[in-house]
C-alpha positions in Angstrom: 96.3 52.4 64.8 97.8 50.8 61.7 99.2 53.5 59.4 99.0 56.2 62.0 102.1 57.8 63.6 101.8 58.3 67.3 102.9 61.9 66.9 100.0 62.6 64.6 97.6 61.1 67.0 99.1 63.1 69.9 98.7 66.4 68.0 95.2 65.6 66.8 94.0 64.6 70.3 95.7 67.6 71.8 93.8 69.9 69.5 90.6 68.3 70.8 91.8 69.0 74.4 92.8 65.4 75.2 96.3 64.7 76.6 97.8 61.2 76.0 101.3 59.9 75.7 103.1 57.7 73.1 105.4 56.0 75.5 105.1 54.1 78.7 105.1 55.9 82.0 108.3 54.1 83.1 110.1 55.2 79.9 109.4 58.9 79.8 111.8 60.8 77.6 112.9 57.7 75.7 112.5 57.7 71.9 112.0 54.4 70.1 109.8 51.4 70.1 108.1 50.5 73.4 109.9 47.6 75.1 106.5 46.5 76.5 104.8 46.3 73.2 107.9 44.5 71.7 107.7 41.9 74.5 104.0 41.4 73.7 105.0 40.7 70.1 103.3 43.8 68.6 104.9 44.5 65.2 107.0 47.7 65.0 104.8 49.3 62.4 101.8 48.9 64.6 103.6 49.9 67.8 104.7 53.2 66.1 101.1 54.3 66.3 100.4 53.3 69.9 99.2 55.8 72.4 98.9 55.4 76.2 95.8 56.6 78.1 96.1 57.1 81.8 93.1 57.3 84.1 93.2 57.8 87.9 90.9 58.0 90.9 89.7 61.5 89.8 88.9 60.4 86.2 85.2 60.6 85.3 82.9 59.2 82.7 83.2 62.6 81.0 86.9 62.1 80.6 86.4 58.8 78.9 83.7 60.3 76.7 85.9 63.2 75.8 88.7 60.8 74.7 86.2 58.7 72.7 84.9 61.7 70.9 88.3 63.1 70.1 89.5 59.7 68.9 86.4 59.5 66.7 87.2 62.9 65.3 90.8 61.7 64.5 89.5 58.6 62.7 87.0 60.7 60.7 89.8 63.1 59.6 92.0 60.2 58.6 89.1 58.6 56.7 88.4 61.8 54.9 92.1 62.4 54.1 92.4 58.8 52.7 89.3 59.3 50.5 90.7 62.6 49.1 94.1 61.0 48.2 
């Protein structure tokens, strides 16, 4: 998300009960720009707002729906905050 720090997204989604990560699974514990996004040519300012979603064999449509609703809530809060500024 342009203009959104990954840490902000993580906290917001966590408050809605959705767990995501801001780094790649192979780089857990590292701080800094994702080497994968850098290799893809993603600009640093955009990459700083990237989050990683992980789904597995036990994931359900409800899990996807929960993320979509939480992400929509996050976007709504950002929109409201930008209008108030």
